[in-house]
MARGU-360715 format. One line per field, with one value per residue (C-alpha): residue number from 1; residue in three letters; x, y, z. Coordinates in steps of 0.001 Angstrom, whole numbers. Layout:
<nodes>
kolse [NUM,...]
kollum [ALA,...]
u [X,...]
v [Y,...]
w [Z,...]
</nodes>
This chain:
<nodes>
kolse [1,2,3,4,5,6,7,8,9,10,11,12,13,14,15,16,17,18,19,20,21,22,23,24,25,26,27,28,29,30,31,32,33,34,35,36,37,38,39,40,41,42,43,44,45,46,47,48,49,50,51,52,53,54,55,56,57,58,59,60,61,62,63,64,65,66,67,68,69,70,71,72,73,74,75,76,77,78,79,80,81,82,83,84,85,86,87,88,89,90,91,92,93,94,95,96,97,98,99,100,101,102,103,104,105,106,107,108,109,110,111,112,113,114,115,116,117,118,119,120,121,122,123,124,125,126,127,128,129,130,131,132,133,134,135,136,137,138,139,140,141,142,143,144,145,146,147,148,149,150,151,152,153,154,155,156,157,158,159,160,161,162,163,164,165,166,167,168,169,170,171,172,173,174,175,176,177,178,179,180,181,182,183,184,185,186,187,188,189,190,191,192,193,194,195,196,197,198,199,200,201,202,203,204,205,206,207,208,209,210,211,212,213,214,215,216,217,218,219,220,221,222,223,224,225,226,227,228,229,230,231,232,233,234,235,236,237,238,239,240,241,242,243,244,245,246,247,248,249,250,251,252,253,254,255,256,257,258,259,260,261,262,263,264,265,266,267,268,269,270,271,272,273,274,275,276,277,278,279,280,281,282,283,284,285,286,287,288,289,290,291,292,293,294,295,296,297,298,299,300,301,302,303,304,305,306,307,308,309,310,311,312,313,314,315,316,317,318,319,320,321,322,323,324,325,326,327,328,329,330,331,332,333,334,335,336,337,338,339,340,341,342,343,344,345,346,347,348,349,350,351,352,353,354,355,356,357,358,359,360,361,362,363,364,365,366,367,368,369,370,371,372,373,374,375,376,377,378,379,380,381,382,383,384,385,386,387,388,389,390,391,392,393,394,395,396,397,398,399,400,401,402,403,404,405,406,407,408,409,410,411,412,413,414,415,416,417,418,419,420,421,422,423,424,425,426,427,428,429,430,431,432,433,434,435,436,437,438,439,440,441,442,443,444,445,446,447,448,449,450,451,452,453,454,455,456,457,458,459,460,461,462,463,464,465,466,467,468,469,470,471,472,473,474,475,476,477,478,479,480,481,482,483,484,485,486,487,488,489,490,491,492,493,494,495,496,497,498,499,500,501,502,503,504,505,506,507,508,509]
kollum [MET,VAL,PHE,ALA,GLY,VAL,ARG,HIS,ARG,LEU,THR,ALA,LEU,MET,ALA,GLY,ARG,GLN,TYR,ARG,TYR,THR,ALA,LEU,PRO,GLU,ASN,GLY,THR,ARG,ASP,HIS,LEU,ARG,LYS,GLN,ALA,THR,GLY,TRP,VAL,HIS,ARG,HIS,ILE,THR,ALA,VAL,ARG,LEU,PHE,VAL,CYS,ALA,SER,LEU,SER,VAL,VAL,ILE,ILE,LEU,PHE,SER,MET,SER,VAL,MET,GLY,SER,ILE,SER,SER,ARG,PRO,CYS,THR,GLY,PHE,MET,TYR,ASP,ARG,GLN,CYS,ARG,LYS,GLU,ILE,SER,ARG,SER,TRP,GLY,GLN,TYR,THR,SER,THR,PHE,ALA,VAL,PRO,SER,ARG,ILE,SER,PRO,ALA,VAL,PRO,LYS,ASP,CYS,LYS,VAL,THR,PHE,ALA,GLN,LEU,LEU,SER,ARG,HIS,GLY,ALA,ARG,ASP,PRO,THR,ALA,GLY,LYS,THR,LEU,THR,TYR,ALA,SER,ILE,ILE,ASN,ARG,ILE,HIS,ASP,GLY,VAL,THR,GLU,TYR,GLY,LYS,GLY,PHE,GLU,PHE,ILE,LYS,ASP,TYR,LYS,TYR,THR,LEU,GLY,ALA,ASP,GLN,LEU,THR,LEU,PHE,GLY,GLN,TRP,GLN,MET,MET,ASP,SER,GLY,ILE,ASP,PHE,TYR,HIS,ARG,TYR,GLU,LYS,LEU,ALA,LYS,THR,VAL,SER,PRO,PHE,ILE,ARG,ALA,SER,GLY,GLN,GLU,ARG,VAL,ILE,GLU,SER,ALA,SER,ASN,TRP,THR,GLN,GLY,PHE,HIS,LYS,ALA,ARG,LEU,ALA,ASP,LYS,ASP,SER,ASP,SER,PRO,ASP,ALA,TYR,PRO,TYR,ASP,MET,VAL,ILE,ILE,PRO,GLU,GLU,THR,GLY,PHE,ASN,ASN,SER,LEU,SER,PRO,ASN,LEU,CYS,PRO,SER,PHE,GLU,ASP,SER,ARG,HIS,SER,GLY,PRO,ALA,GLU,GLN,ASP,ASN,TRP,LEU,ASP,ARG,PHE,ILE,PRO,PRO,ILE,THR,GLU,ARG,LEU,ASN,GLN,ASN,LEU,PRO,GLY,ALA,ASN,LEU,THR,ASP,GLU,ASP,THR,ILE,SER,PHE,MET,ASP,LEU,CYS,PRO,PHE,ASN,THR,ALA,ALA,ASN,ASP,GLU,GLY,LYS,LEU,SER,ALA,PHE,CYS,HIS,LEU,PHE,THR,VAL,GLU,GLU,TRP,HIS,SER,TYR,ASP,TYR,TYR,GLN,SER,LEU,GLY,LYS,TRP,TYR,SER,PHE,GLY,ASN,GLY,SER,PRO,LEU,GLY,PRO,THR,GLN,GLY,VAL,GLY,PHE,VAL,ASN,GLU,LEU,LEU,ALA,ARG,LEU,THR,ASP,LYS,PRO,VAL,ASP,ASP,HIS,THR,THR,THR,ASN,THR,THR,LEU,ASP,GLU,SER,ASN,ALA,THR,PHE,PRO,LEU,GLY,SER,VAL,LEU,TYR,ALA,ASP,PHE,SER,HIS,ASP,ASN,ASP,MET,MET,ASP,ILE,PHE,ALA,ALA,LEU,GLY,LEU,TYR,ASN,ALA,THR,SER,PRO,LEU,PRO,ASP,ASP,ARG,GLY,VAL,ASP,PRO,LYS,GLU,THR,LYS,GLY,PHE,SER,ALA,SER,TRP,VAL,VAL,PRO,PHE,ALA,ALA,ARG,LEU,TYR,VAL,GLU,LYS,MET,ALA,CYS,ALA,GLY,VAL,GLU,GLU,GLU,LEU,VAL,ARG,ILE,LEU,VAL,ASN,ASP,ARG,VAL,ILE,PRO,LEU,GLN,ASN,CYS,SER,ALA,ASP,GLU,LEU,GLY,ARG,CYS,THR,LEU,SER,ARG,PHE,VAL,ASP,SER,GLN,SER,PHE,ALA,ARG,GLN,GLY,GLY,HIS,TRP,ASP,LEU,CYS,PHE,ASP]
u [-20992,-22334,-20910,-17755,-17750,-18605,-15805,-13363,-14831,-14220,-10567,-9862,-11331,-9431,-6013,-6597,-7228,-10001,-12539,-13454,-17130,-18708,-20867,-24681,-26363,-27495,-30996,-31538,-34645,-35240,-37919,-35704,-32753,-34972,-36022,-32731,-31349,-34614,-33789,-30216,-30979,-33482,-30881,-28148,-30095,-28111,-24774,-26123,-27423,-23893,-22157,-24194,-24026,-20202,-19662,-21886,-19876,-16746,-18125,-19528,-16294,-14180,-16466,-16385,-12791,-12382,-14840,-13406,-9833,-10908,-12620,-9491,-7200,-9406,-7907,-9874,-12170,-12440,-16151,-16744,-18687,-16306,-15289,-11734,-11455,-12116,-8618,-7252,-9488,-8455,-4906,-5467,-6092,-2716,-1958,-5290,-4829,-4224,-731,-251,2738,3925,5319,8955,11280,13574,12562,11947,12953,16146,18691,20253,23288,22393,21134,19873,22083,20163,16691,15123,11526,10265,6174,3382,530,-2477,-5814,-7240,-10188,-9844,-7802,-9944,-10052,-10959,-13729,-15527,-15327,-16634,-19428,-20349,-20508,-22749,-24927,-25346,-25989,-29027,-30167,-29995,-30668,-33969,-33562,-30537,-29417,-28785,-26270,-26247,-29630,-27662,-26376,-29939,-29825,-26067,-25263,-21638,-20149,-16353,-14451,-10997,-7638,-8296,-6978,-10014,-10388,-9123,-5990,-5304,-5861,-3466,-615,-1075,-682,2390,3945,3203,5025,7956,8513,8195,10229,13070,12292,15859,16638,13384,13104,15914,15699,13001,12976,13764,10757,10258,7026,6338,4012,657,-1962,-2518,1186,1663,-1398,-57,3233,1222,-855,2484,4003,848,1158,4873,4438,1592,3645,6678,4430,3146,6642,7563,11205,11426,12530,9304,7671,9591,9460,6103,4805,7949,9581,8772,10233,7804,9104,6825,5415,5615,6999,10785,11139,13693,12095,13746,10507,8191,10505,9154,12312,12635,10707,11298,9952,7000,5921,6070,3690,662,-250,-431,2114,1452,1952,-871,-3316,-2494,-3277,-6449,-7788,-6983,-8613,-11516,-13846,-15481,-15893,-17553,-19935,-21104,-21526,-23695,-25823,-26453,-26923,-28670,-28668,-25491,-23397,-20076,-16761,-13535,-12212,-15530,-15112,-11664,-13095,-16189,-13664,-11951,-14922,-14271,-11263,-12207,-15501,-13817,-11123,-14102,-15527,-14194,-13449,-12169,-15165,-15335,-17576,-20351,-18751,-16035,-18380,-19405,-15947,-14432,-11059,-9523,-10766,-9267,-5904,-6162,-6945,-3996,-1757,-3095,-2028,1474,2094,1237,3858,6433,6325,5687,7744,9790,12457,10601,10571,13774,13435,11663,14598,16461,13763,14732,18110,18370,16710,19075,21894,20419,19963,23807,24641,22589,23996,27691,27401,28687,27329,24910,26481,23968,23065,19360,16364,17876,17438,20743,19554,17690,20421,23332,21715,21909,18263,16530,18934,20731,23294,24417,20942,19844,15860,14575,11097,10070,6539,5757,3600,3394,4994,7644,8593,8567,11116,13143,12974,14122,16982,17913,17856,15469,13831,16647,16201,12563,12132,10384,6754,5006,1753,252,-423,-765,2312,1928,4214,6221,7177,8202,10469,8179,7069,3327,1894,-97,2961,5033,3329,-345,-1608,567,3416,6465,10238,12706,16305,18266,21826,23101,26013,26436,28641,31688,31201,33566,31553,27896,25321,22615,19258,16060,12377,9420,6119,8000,9329,13002,14503,17863,20163,21785,25330,26938,27409,24723,24859,21965,19725,19987,22264,25674,28201,27840,30787,29681,25949,27393,29504,26458,24663,26648,23531,22447,26022,26642,23283,21328,20364,19919,21249,18450,15711,16395,16680]
v [-29388,-31480,-28866,-28835,-32797,-32117,-29611,-32269,-34837,-32406,-31583,-35153,-35866,-32953,-34277,-37821,-39367,-41764,-40261,-42554,-42551,-42910,-46090,-45510,-46470,-50178,-49100,-46405,-46773,-45205,-42837,-41903,-41088,-39401,-37026,-36363,-35445,-33195,-31591,-30984,-29534,-27012,-26016,-25569,-24251,-21039,-22887,-25451,-22944,-21126,-24238,-25107,-21661,-21647,-24995,-23771,-20817,-22645,-24957,-22126,-20050,-23232,-23818,-20106,-19968,-23314,-22047,-18473,-19961,-22304,-19393,-17164,-19821,-20602,-19256,-16713,-18657,-16036,-15114,-11310,-11616,-14018,-12384,-13903,-12020,-8447,-7746,-9375,-7277,-4035,-4881,-5243,-1682,-560,2949,3409,832,2193,1492,-1729,-3751,-5729,-9276,-9331,-12306,-10226,-9098,-5317,-4968,-3372,-6337,-7219,-5486,-2707,941,3387,6305,7966,7595,9118,8922,9601,9258,9688,11524,10011,8855,11430,12037,11555,13838,16920,15064,11522,12882,14399,10974,8983,11672,11297,7300,7468,9876,7790,4875,6819,8082,5049,1912,1102,-2351,-3145,-6555,-8455,-6896,-3649,-2014,358,2016,3414,5704,6344,10000,11022,13056,12802,15893,16468,16285,16729,14685,12674,12375,8959,10025,12807,9920,7657,10329,10975,7291,7335,9951,8139,5094,6742,8259,4757,3111,5403,6439,6757,9341,11007,11581,14378,15431,16794,15824,18075,18134,18912,18784,19213,22005,20505,21261,17411,16839,19715,18786,15168,16521,18626,15556,13561,16010,16007,12357,12636,15374,13626,10439,12754,14386,10919,9779,10998,10238,12714,16444,18066,20349,20658,23455,22557,23337,22085,24206,22979,23665,23576,23218,24788,22405,24997,24749,25434,25222,22699,20180,16759,15714,16342,17147,18542,19485,16848,17623,14088,12360,14809,14031,10425,10577,11634,8374,5192,2425,-400,-3056,-1660,-1330,-5052,-6369,-4196,-6005,-9368,-9280,-6466,-7540,-10413,-7645,-5035,-7650,-8657,-4954,-4262,-7337,-5940,-2494,-2789,400,1723,683,806,447,-1200,1918,2935,-516,534,3882,2002,-275,2942,3833,961,2340,6082,5569,3452,6331,8893,6972,8408,4868,3425,985,-1103,265,-1470,-1088,-3468,-6251,-6023,-7819,-11273,-11377,-12734,-9601,-7338,-9166,-8291,-4486,-4402,-5859,-3502,-503,-2031,-2189,1361,2281,-28,1224,4795,5757,2648,277,-86,3456,4989,8012,7567,6448,9690,11845,10336,11047,14243,12923,9888,12554,14491,11207,10562,14147,13399,9944,10973,14462,16285,18823,17596,16995,17026,18613,17318,18076,19610,23208,24720,27726,25496,22660,25250,26750,25195,26610,24874,21609,21211,18288,16515,15782,12272,12505,13572,13296,14190,14135,13586,11739,7904,8597,10538,7877,5348,7270,7544,3766,3093,5463,3636,338,-1113,-3369,-4281,-7894,-7712,-9018,-6932,-7322,-9462,-8078,-11484,-12880,-11424,-12153,-12294,-9829,-12881,-13421,-9945,-9868,-7708,-5113,-4398,-877,-1859,-3141,-59,3035,2833,5806,7051,4720,5186,4579,4180,4425,3568,3801,1823,997,-2765,-4462,-5970,-3925,-1093,717,1667,-323,976,-643,252,-600,5,-364,-2441,-4829,-4973,-4556,-6207,-3824,-4332,-4361,-3663,-6966,-6850,-9155,-11848,-8908,-7079,-4356,-2734,-723,3047,3223,204,1526,5031,3276,1178,4522,5082,5802,8576,10090,10331,11912,9104,9759,13431,14285,12467,14867,17351,15356]
w [48912,46085,43349,44816,44079,40543,40498,41553,38971,36359,37569,37823,34308,32727,34578,32918,36470,37351,39788,42744,42987,46517,46877,47376,50629,50237,51566,49435,46923,43705,44968,47755,45512,42822,45764,46801,43330,42715,46100,45243,41771,43469,46318,43472,40431,40074,40176,37628,35126,35361,34903,31754,30301,30938,29223,26192,25905,25794,23148,21126,21185,20057,17390,16290,16315,14278,11536,11319,11207,8372,6608,7102,5828,2484,-635,-2584,-4972,-7543,-6948,-6554,-3309,-1319,1625,1200,-2076,-913,287,-2743,-4896,-3098,-3874,-7481,-8762,-10218,-9184,-7639,-4906,-1537,-109,2002,3388,236,774,1258,1228,3255,6756,6538,10314,10919,11263,14498,15749,13317,13890,11145,10972,8195,6460,3299,2349,-889,-911,-3158,-2205,-682,-2119,-4451,-6520,-10407,-12409,-13910,-17370,-15975,-13604,-16915,-18616,-15532,-15353,-18832,-18899,-15794,-17788,-20713,-18800,-16958,-20269,-22408,-19915,-18412,-17048,-15117,-14673,-11400,-9275,-11307,-9941,-7478,-10790,-11398,-8289,-8202,-8548,-9736,-6899,-7319,-7464,-9386,-8337,-4651,-1840,-194,3459,3328,1651,4350,6834,4812,4981,8676,9266,7159,9177,12309,10916,9818,13278,14918,12527,12949,16673,17774,15183,15321,18965,18619,14905,12765,9134,6241,3965,98,-1856,-5428,-5956,-6841,-4220,-3421,-3026,-652,1347,1623,3037,5564,6604,6869,9325,11295,11906,12502,15005,16809,17262,18694,21109,22354,22912,26477,25642,22742,22606,22756,21966,18605,16049,14527,11918,10097,7438,3865,632,-2090,-5706,-8269,-11017,-13849,-17323,-17539,-13619,-12623,-10377,-9551,-7836,-10952,-13855,-17168,-18957,-21487,-24692,-26427,-23150,-22961,-26580,-25989,-23326,-25263,-26191,-24273,-24982,-27544,-24975,-22765,-25940,-26836,-23542,-23296,-26685,-25220,-21814,-22021,-24689,-22857,-19867,-22280,-23641,-20181,-19124,-22189,-21530,-18140,-19011,-22238,-24255,-22565,-25630,-23943,-25722,-24427,-23336,-21453,-19599,-18119,-17115,-15485,-13529,-12409,-10532,-7933,-6678,-6953,-5192,-2447,-2062,-1720,1171,4502,6031,2709,2498,-638,-3449,-5036,-8242,-7121,-6918,-10652,-11656,-10712,-9225,-12063,-14221,-11410,-11845,-15517,-14917,-12317,-15157,-17667,-15159,-14409,-18329,-18523,-15876,-16950,-20600,-20041,-17051,-15879,-17267,-20455,-21336,-23341,-21345,-18389,-16152,-17203,-15620,-12256,-12566,-10614,-7708,-7851,-7639,-4744,-2697,-3348,-2135,991,1663,1056,2760,-735,-2811,-5750,-9023,-11555,-14820,-15490,-13711,-10582,-9475,-8911,-6914,-4395,-4253,-3516,-612,2891,3751,898,347,3860,4131,7060,8368,8923,8233,4954,3534,-76,-1620,-5261,-7950,-9025,-12490,-11191,-8565,-11421,-13273,-9961,-9282,-12931,-12389,-9229,-11199,-8411,-10914,-13254,-12318,-13852,-17440,-20014,-19256,-21841,-23265,-24381,-21011,-17422,-15143,-11338,-9236,-7904,-11292,-12013,-9085,-7032,-9865,-10246,-10281,-6945,-5478,-6327,-6750,-4856,-3276,-454,-1858,248,-716,2430,1608,4778,5986,8753,10860,11934,14025,12603,9386,8944,6241,6638,4612,2418,2110,4,597,-1494,644,3396,693,742,-2687,-3146,-4534,-8053,-9238,-5818,-4409,-2160,1041,1941,3386,-14,1273,-427,1511,676,-1598,-3767,-3936,-5148,-7686,-8714,-9559,-12851,-14755,-12737,-12021,-16016,-16419,-17966,-21520,-21164,-24389,-26083,-24522,-27321,-30472]
</nodes>
């Protein structure tokens, strides 16, 4: 067949070989040849069409892959509507960011020739509505805009018909899905342990934290049921110890027992205010130009920017809110740094008593790692920790659920960011410069800390490793190896701040 000849020619061409053409008959005329060609086309029209369509499809696919590859590899240029910038924007909302896998210099995978023998999760609750106080603030700003603005600038027109419907303090549907996914991820990461062991679970007593813990267990249980090699069915729903968030009640997951620290929380840190004065006035001016009559203050502008992450979190699929496009990528970076300053100087290393609030949890962690009773005189609940029913030792999987501020205290008590220099308030600093610290990298919605104990071939003692949102945090003051790990005994020794009670005596000065 002639079509077979075409195929052979293409095959030879692709193989880099020269095709030998058949000579035309000497007595062939042009009319005769034209008729032959026309007849061939009519007889093989379907095959020709298929061949042409297939060739065009290949060209289009290759062109599209080239273009898309070029687009995806381009850096974010800083324009608010750039497709390349959407991910960067959504990861620059401080503690209102949704959790993501933070870049890690050290691979988060379990090292070769090692097996995890113990895993502790400490998780923040999932995405939520604003707190009660802030939801009133946001609603008031929207009402003022509607009352005072008659002409909306380009890109701001949607606000005219926007209705404030955010709730207060409750977990959003998107936040529930986050926590289910987190439970599934935990199961798969520690599958060899999770096949046969159910985690021991504790939650601090606020509703969104309890609900987050419950959603997490649903995900863990779902993954276990799907694992044909697991010991299913298990004892679901799992038991959960809920520690009340009440004044005077010892709660290592959300302490409220240090008067000096609680008094210091009534006003934001000066460093955060200084940075606000530097970056926010031009944004406020631009907002007022586009919303004439709104008369927004600098404090209003921060609240107005908050509407981006909270409206995104309120979307069932986490779709980026229109409020997010009102600001440039650089402005979101400044906003993220503003939130980072708040966390660092109110609860983290920059707070005189913040790390002390995390001491109780660290001492509970050491008890679990070493299988010894809790030794602490700060925020732990002795009644709970001395009972095997409410604080069992000897298990290999633990999961605790808390809040972002309390996790900041705990990270500081552990010394995870001791290599980070004090954050300046006269310029923004990238997370790479801060050794991995920013509010969005450390305590986003559904943030998770993993503490792993592992046995490795050729190493006599078990090793300890810590990850925050999939970033391996090299341990401090315990002779960490190239993978950021320390031996268990050296890790325990390195936690002298917690074992000595931090600065608990200053809580009552």
